C-alpha positions as CSV (number, residue, x, y, z in Angstrom):
1,M,51.4,122.9,115.6
2,N,50.7,125.8,113.1
3,Q,47.5,125.4,111.0
4,D,48.5,123.9,107.3
5,I,48.0,126.4,104.8
6,N,47.5,125.2,101.4
7,G,44.8,126.9,99.5
8,S,42.4,123.9,99.0
9,E,40.0,124.4,101.8
10,S,36.9,126.5,101.8
11,N,36.4,130.4,101.4
12,N,35.9,130.4,105.1
13,R,39.0,128.6,106.0
14,Q,40.9,131.0,103.4
15,E,39.7,134.1,105.1
16,H,40.6,132.4,108.6
17,V,44.3,132.0,107.0
18,Q,44.6,135.3,105.6
19,E,43.8,136.9,109.0
20,K,46.3,134.6,110.4
21,I,49.3,136.2,108.9
22,D,50.8,138.5,111.2
23,Y,53.4,140.3,109.0
24,V,54.3,140.6,105.5
25,Y,57.9,141.4,104.6
26,K,58.9,142.6,101.3
27,V,62.4,141.0,100.0
28,V,64.0,141.7,96.9
29,V,66.7,139.7,95.4
30,I,69.1,141.7,93.3
31,G,72.3,141.2,91.3
32,D,73.8,141.1,87.7
33,S,72.0,139.0,85.2
34,A,72.7,135.1,85.1
35,V,73.9,135.0,88.4
36,G,70.9,132.3,89.8
37,K,68.6,134.9,91.3
38,T,65.4,133.4,89.8
39,Q,66.8,129.9,90.4
40,L,67.4,130.8,94.1
41,L,63.8,132.1,94.5
42,S,62.6,129.0,92.6
43,R,64.4,126.6,95.1
44,F,63.3,128.6,98.2
45,T,59.7,128.9,97.2
46,K,59.2,125.9,95.2
47,N,62.0,123.6,95.9
48,E,62.5,123.4,92.1
49,F,65.5,124.0,89.8
50,C,64.8,125.0,86.2
51,F,67.5,123.7,83.9
52,D,66.4,125.8,80.6
53,S,65.8,129.0,82.9
54,K,66.3,132.3,80.9
55,S,66.7,136.0,81.9
56,T,64.0,137.3,83.9
57,I,61.8,140.0,82.0
58,G,60.9,142.8,84.2
59,V,60.0,141.9,87.9
60,E,57.9,139.2,89.5
61,F,57.3,137.7,93.0
62,Q,56.7,134.7,94.8
63,T,55.7,133.9,98.3
64,R,56.4,131.7,101.1
65,T,54.9,131.6,104.8
66,V,57.2,130.6,107.6
67,T,56.7,131.0,111.4
68,I,59.2,133.2,113.4
69,N,59.0,133.1,117.3
70,N,55.3,132.2,117.2
71,K,54.7,134.7,114.4
72,V,53.2,133.9,111.0
73,I,55.4,135.8,108.6
74,K,54.5,135.9,104.6
75,A,57.6,136.7,102.8
76,Q,56.9,138.4,99.4
77,I,59.9,138.0,97.6
78,W,60.7,140.3,94.5
79,D,62.9,139.0,91.6
80,T,64.4,141.8,90.0
81,A,66.0,141.6,86.3
82,G,69.5,142.1,86.6
83,Q,70.2,143.7,83.0
84,E,71.4,147.2,82.9
85,R,68.5,148.5,80.9
86,Y,65.8,147.4,83.5
87,R,67.6,149.4,86.5
88,A,65.4,152.4,86.0
89,V,62.2,150.3,86.3
90,T,63.1,148.0,89.0
91,S,64.7,150.7,91.3
92,A,61.1,151.6,92.3
93,Y,60.7,148.1,93.7
94,Y,63.4,148.7,96.3
95,R,60.9,151.3,98.1
96,G,59.4,149.3,100.9
97,A,61.5,146.2,100.9
98,L,62.7,145.4,104.7
99,G,65.4,142.7,103.3
100,A,67.5,141.9,100.2
101,M,69.4,139.3,98.8
102,L,72.5,140.4,96.8
103,V,73.5,137.7,94.5
104,Y,76.7,137.1,92.7
105,D,77.8,134.0,90.8
106,I,81.4,132.7,92.5
107,T,82.5,131.7,89.0
108,K,82.2,135.0,87.3
109,R,84.5,137.8,89.2
110,P,82.8,140.8,87.4
111,T,79.7,139.8,89.2
112,F,81.3,140.1,92.4
113,D,83.1,143.3,91.3
114,H,79.8,145.1,90.7
115,V,78.1,144.1,94.1
116,A,79.3,147.5,95.5
117,K,77.1,149.5,92.9
118,W,74.2,147.2,93.7
119,V,74.7,148.1,97.5
120,E,74.9,151.8,96.7
121,E,71.6,151.7,94.5
122,L,69.9,149.6,97.0
123,R,70.6,152.1,99.9
124,A,69.9,155.1,97.6
125,H,66.2,153.6,97.2
126,A,65.4,151.5,100.1
127,D,64.9,152.3,103.9
128,N,68.1,152.7,105.6
129,S,67.3,149.9,108.1
130,I,67.0,147.2,105.3
131,V,68.8,144.0,106.1
132,I,71.1,142.8,103.6
133,M,72.4,139.1,102.9
134,L,75.2,139.0,100.4
135,I,75.0,135.7,98.4
136,G,77.5,133.7,96.7
137,N,75.7,131.5,94.3
138,K,76.7,128.6,92.3
139,A,78.9,127.2,95.3
140,D,78.8,123.6,93.7
141,L,81.0,124.7,90.9
142,V,84.0,124.3,93.2
143,Y,86.8,124.1,90.4
144,Q,85.3,127.0,88.5
145,R,85.5,129.4,91.5
146,A,86.8,133.0,90.6
147,V,85.8,134.7,93.8
148,P,87.5,133.5,97.0
149,T,85.1,133.2,100.0
150,E,87.7,135.5,101.8
151,D,87.0,138.4,99.3
152,A,83.3,138.2,100.2
153,V,83.8,137.8,104.0
154,E,86.1,141.2,103.9
155,F,83.4,143.0,101.7
156,A,80.5,142.0,103.8
157,E,82.3,143.0,107.2
158,D,83.2,146.3,105.7
159,Q,79.5,146.9,104.3
160,G,78.0,145.7,107.5
161,L,76.0,142.8,105.4
162,Y,75.3,139.1,106.4
163,F,76.9,136.5,104.0
164,S,76.4,132.9,102.9
165,E,77.5,130.8,99.9
166,T,74.6,128.9,98.4
167,S,73.8,126.5,95.2
168,A,70.5,126.9,93.8
169,L,71.1,123.8,91.7
170,S,71.7,121.2,95.0
171,G,69.9,123.5,97.6
172,D,72.7,124.0,99.8
173,N,72.1,126.7,102.0
174,V,69.3,128.3,100.2
175,D,66.5,127.8,102.7
176,T,69.0,128.9,105.8
177,A,70.0,132.0,104.0
178,F,66.5,133.1,103.1
179,L,65.3,132.2,106.6
180,R,68.1,133.9,108.4
181,L,67.4,137.2,106.6
182,L,63.7,136.8,107.4
183,E,64.6,136.1,111.2
184,E,66.9,139.4,111.2
185,I,64.3,141.2,109.3
186,N,61.8,140.2,112.2
187,G,64.6,141.4,114.9
188,V,64.6,144.9,113.2
189,I,60.6,144.9,113.6
190,Y,60.7,144.0,117.0
191,K,63.4,146.3,117.9
192,K,61.4,149.3,116.1
193,A,58.2,148.3,118.0
194,L,60.2,148.6,121.2
195,G,61.5,151.9,120.5
196,C,58.1,153.2,119.6
197,G,56.6,151.8,122.9
198,D,59.8,153.8,124.8
199,G,58.4,156.7,122.9
200,K,61.5,157.1,120.5
201,S,60.9,158.6,117.2
202,N,60.1,156.3,114.5
203,G,63.3,155.1,112.9
204,G,65.3,157.4,115.1
205,D,67.9,154.5,115.9
206,S,67.3,152.7,112.6
207,A,71.2,152.7,111.8
208,S,71.9,150.3,114.8
209,F,69.2,147.7,113.5
210,K,71.1,146.8,110.4
211,G,73.3,143.6,110.2
212,S,76.7,144.9,111.4
213,K,78.7,141.7,111.3
214,I,79.7,138.9,109.2
215,D,77.7,135.8,109.8
216,V,78.4,132.7,107.8
217,I,75.3,130.6,108.0
218,S,75.1,126.9,108.9
219,G,71.6,126.1,109.8
220,S,68.1,127.4,110.8
221,D,65.6,126.3,113.6
222,L,62.8,128.1,111.9
223,E,59.6,126.4,111.3
224,I,58.2,126.2,107.9
225,S,54.2,126.1,107.7
226,E,53.5,127.1,104.1
227,L,54.7,126.9,100.8
228,K,52.9,129.1,98.2
229,K,53.6,130.5,94.8
230,L,51.7,133.8,93.9
231,S,52.9,134.2,90.5
232,T,53.9,132.1,87.5
233,C,57.9,132.0,87.1
234,S,58.1,133.6,83.5
235,S,61.7,131.8,83.3
236,C,61.0,128.5,84.2
């Protein structure tokens, strides 16, 4: 069993825990305003839902640590504000990101129509091997659906993205979506390490490491070893 990490032990214990982290993966959560980005992040990192949530101002991040293939992975998840006026600020945060959650609201068609622009912006600022998960949020609002699942599947297949529909309110598929993204990132890192070991140039075959097929998530076998928040949620 993995050692429990709860931040309540002595300094020596904390130092040991810090040394135990094998990788830190930066993930950005992007999409239009009011699609539920902060709520998804809150559900994944704290298993909470804030009914009085307001639009996120600027950028904040939280963390959660999981175990993937016997490696302890700390996911540093950045919540980028969706308002157009913040684009120039948040674009810098794409740099260094290994994964992205691109979120739209299944009840608001314009948020899905804008997804292509978000993909374009993401690929302009992030590494070309970044793993992207397209998320249709608010799946609990079945009778208000304005974006057919088939439309999202078609777009994801065309763009080489992974896809899932989630509900931050009920928690459905939130963990599995995030954990699958981290698993795919870990696979990219592993393949790149093998490439370096074979004498290939750094990132020489990075295009082949991107999610290249649609994969609707149904579950995950990843073991959660820590649930920890680094910064206060300004919108909760």
